[in-house]
VMD Tcl script that draws the C-alpha trace (Angstrom):
set ca {
  {-28.02 8.60 -15.03}
  {-28.18 11.50 -12.59}
  {-26.72 9.34 -9.82}
  {-23.74 8.51 -12.04}
  {-23.11 12.18 -12.74}
  {-23.39 13.04 -9.04}
  {-20.79 10.46 -8.05}
  {-18.61 10.71 -11.16}
  {-14.96 11.49 -10.62}
  {-13.96 14.35 -12.97}
  {-10.66 12.76 -14.07}
  {-12.14 9.48 -15.35}
  {-14.63 8.50 -18.02}
  {-17.84 6.72 -17.08}
  {-19.27 3.95 -19.26}
  {-22.34 1.96 -18.28}
  {-22.29 3.41 -14.74}
  {-18.65 2.38 -14.20}
  {-15.57 4.56 -14.04}
  {-12.89 3.68 -16.56}
  {-9.15 3.74 -15.97}
  {-7.76 4.25 -19.46}
  {-4.24 3.05 -20.23}
  {-3.05 4.21 -23.64}
  {0.07 2.74 -25.22}
  {1.52 2.65 -28.72}
  {2.96 -0.85 -28.32}
  {2.36 -3.81 -26.06}
  {5.96 -3.73 -24.78}
  {5.32 -0.36 -23.08}
  {3.21 -2.13 -20.45}
  {6.08 -4.23 -19.17}
  {9.21 -3.53 -17.20}
  {12.05 -3.45 -19.73}
  {14.53 -4.73 -17.15}
  {12.60 -8.01 -16.77}
  {13.63 -10.61 -19.40}
  {10.80 -13.07 -18.59}
  {8.05 -13.91 -21.09}
  {4.96 -11.67 -21.02}
  {2.83 -13.86 -18.75}
  {5.48 -13.78 -16.06}
  {6.87 -10.30 -16.60}
  {6.50 -7.45 -14.18}
  {4.42 -4.52 -15.28}
  {6.14 -1.21 -15.82}
  {6.59 0.62 -12.47}
  {5.11 3.83 -13.91}
  {2.05 1.88 -15.07}
  {1.62 0.40 -11.59}
  {1.98 3.85 -10.03}
  {-0.69 5.20 -12.40}
  {-3.06 2.29 -11.75}
  {-2.64 2.57 -7.96}
  {-3.20 6.32 -8.06}
  {-6.33 5.91 -10.20}
  {-7.68 3.11 -8.00}
  {-7.13 5.25 -4.89}
  {-9.15 8.00 -6.58}
  {-11.97 5.63 -7.57}
  {-12.34 3.26 -4.60}
  {-15.07 5.42 -3.09}
  {-16.93 5.67 -6.42}
  {-17.93 2.03 -6.87}
  {-16.62 -0.58 -9.25}
  {-14.32 0.48 -12.08}
  {-12.86 -1.09 -15.20}
  {-9.38 -0.92 -16.70}
  {-9.26 -0.39 -20.46}
  {-5.97 -0.88 -22.27}
  {-5.89 1.07 -25.54}
  {-3.34 -0.27 -28.03}
  {-2.61 2.09 -30.93}
  {-1.11 -0.66 -33.05}
  {-3.04 -3.90 -33.47}
  {-1.38 -6.54 -31.36}
  {-2.13 -9.68 -29.45}
  {-3.78 -8.44 -26.30}
  {-4.19 -11.90 -24.78}
  {-0.89 -11.46 -22.90}
  {-2.05 -8.36 -21.04}
  {-4.67 -9.77 -18.69}
  {-2.62 -12.76 -17.43}
  {0.40 -10.51 -16.84}
  {-1.78 -7.86 -15.17}
  {-3.45 -10.39 -12.86}
  {-0.18 -12.20 -12.05}
  {1.54 -8.94 -11.17}
  {-1.28 -7.79 -8.88}
  {-1.47 -11.19 -7.17}
  {2.28 -10.97 -6.56}
  {1.90 -7.46 -5.08}
  {-0.87 -8.67 -2.74}
  {1.30 -11.61 -1.61}
  {4.24 -9.25 -1.11}
  {2.13 -6.94 1.07}
  {1.00 -9.95 3.13}
  {4.61 -10.97 3.70}
  {5.52 -7.40 4.59}
  {2.67 -7.21 7.10}
  {3.63 -10.52 8.75}
  {7.30 -9.47 8.91}
  {6.30 -6.12 10.35}
  {4.10 -7.77 13.00}
  {6.90 -10.15 14.02}
  {9.31 -7.24 14.29}
  {6.77 -5.34 16.41}
  {6.35 -8.34 18.70}
  {10.13 -8.62 19.19}
  {10.33 -4.88 19.84}
  {7.51 -5.25 22.39}
  {9.37 -7.95 24.31}
  {12.56 -5.87 24.33}
  {10.66 -2.71 25.25}
  {8.70 -4.37 28.05}
  {11.91 -5.84 29.49}
  {13.62 -2.46 29.38}
  {10.54 -0.82 30.90}
  {10.63 -3.21 33.88}
  {14.37 -2.64 34.33}
  {14.10 1.15 34.08}
  {11.09 1.34 36.42}
  {12.92 -0.90 38.92}
  {15.98 1.37 38.74}
  {13.68 4.38 39.24}
  {12.35 2.79 42.45}
  {15.90 2.23 43.69}
  {16.94 5.81 42.91}
  {15.62 7.16 46.20}
  {18.80 7.10 48.26}
  {21.25 9.81 47.09}
  {21.95 12.59 49.56}
  {20.33 15.28 47.37}
  {16.55 14.59 47.08}
  {16.29 16.90 44.03}
  {18.75 14.75 42.07}
  {16.94 11.61 43.18}
  {13.65 13.00 41.89}
  {15.17 13.97 38.53}
  {16.83 10.54 38.15}
  {13.64 8.71 39.14}
  {11.46 10.76 36.77}
  {14.03 10.52 33.97}
  {14.17 6.71 34.25}
  {10.37 6.49 34.31}
  {10.02 8.70 31.23}
  {12.79 6.80 29.43}
  {10.98 3.52 30.20}
  {7.79 4.75 28.55}
  {9.69 6.25 25.61}
  {11.26 2.83 25.01}
  {7.73 1.46 24.57}
  {6.79 4.03 21.91}
  {8.13 2.16 18.87}
  {6.63 -1.28 19.69}
  {3.24 0.28 20.40}
  {3.40 2.31 17.18}
  {4.44 -0.76 15.16}
  {1.68 -2.97 16.50}
  {-1.15 -0.45 16.64}
  {-0.64 1.96 13.73}
  {1.94 0.87 11.16}
  {-0.33 -1.81 9.66}
  {-2.84 0.78 8.41}
  {-0.91 1.88 5.25}
  {-0.18 -1.76 4.37}
  {-3.87 -2.64 4.71}
  {-4.84 0.36 2.59}
  {-2.35 -0.62 -0.16}
  {-3.62 -4.20 -0.09}
  {-7.21 -2.95 -0.50}
  {-6.19 -0.89 -3.55}
  {-4.43 -3.87 -5.18}
  {-7.42 -6.12 -4.44}
  {-9.75 -3.62 -6.17}
  {-7.41 -3.48 -9.16}
  {-7.28 -7.28 -9.28}
  {-11.08 -7.53 -9.16}
  {-11.55 -4.90 -11.88}
  {-12.70 -6.15 -15.27}
  {-10.12 -5.69 -18.03}
  {-10.75 -4.71 -21.64}
  {-8.30 -4.48 -24.52}
  {-9.28 -2.03 -27.28}
  {-7.56 -0.82 -30.40}
  {-7.10 2.88 -31.04}
  {-6.18 5.88 -28.94}
  {-9.26 5.95 -26.75}
  {-11.58 8.76 -25.90}
  {-10.97 11.75 -23.70}
  {-12.73 12.41 -20.40}
  {-15.90 14.41 -20.97}
}
mol new
graphics top color blue
foreach p $ca { graphics top sphere $p radius 0.5 }
foreach p [lrange $ca 0 end-1] q [lrange $ca 1 end] { graphics top cylinder $p $q radius 0.2 }
display resetview
């Protein structure tokens, strides 16, 4: 039990050596996006709920496995919650995969354009040695060289660094998807 206390996150309850993300609602409908007319199993979850779940999962990823407990104040059929929850998270993971692929393709196109411009600008810099004033020639040559490398900044950034936040978001959604779900009646217990 001491190891649980040592690693416990102060904002979340711990039950059976697992952190708990508590979601408390008065009615089942509060879990779903009111703008979505689809039946429960296909409906999107409320954006504020998703924001809360993502924030909690980000807090708890380094603390081991966690569970999500939905507390319903009024007795209701809770069998719609888990399928909707899982379907929404699977959709978010697929969406992030599409976003990453689209981002990579864009980065590859930017790289081709940037490399072409780099060759052109470096070639122009080599040709800029003939004006009568050598000081101007040096400035033009250096300016074209710098501009060529600046043109490469965005493709390099897109291909080397921009995937990191997408990967991190995907990891959070995968942890939420893997989390066990419980539906309980009542208002829940406070963090101790």
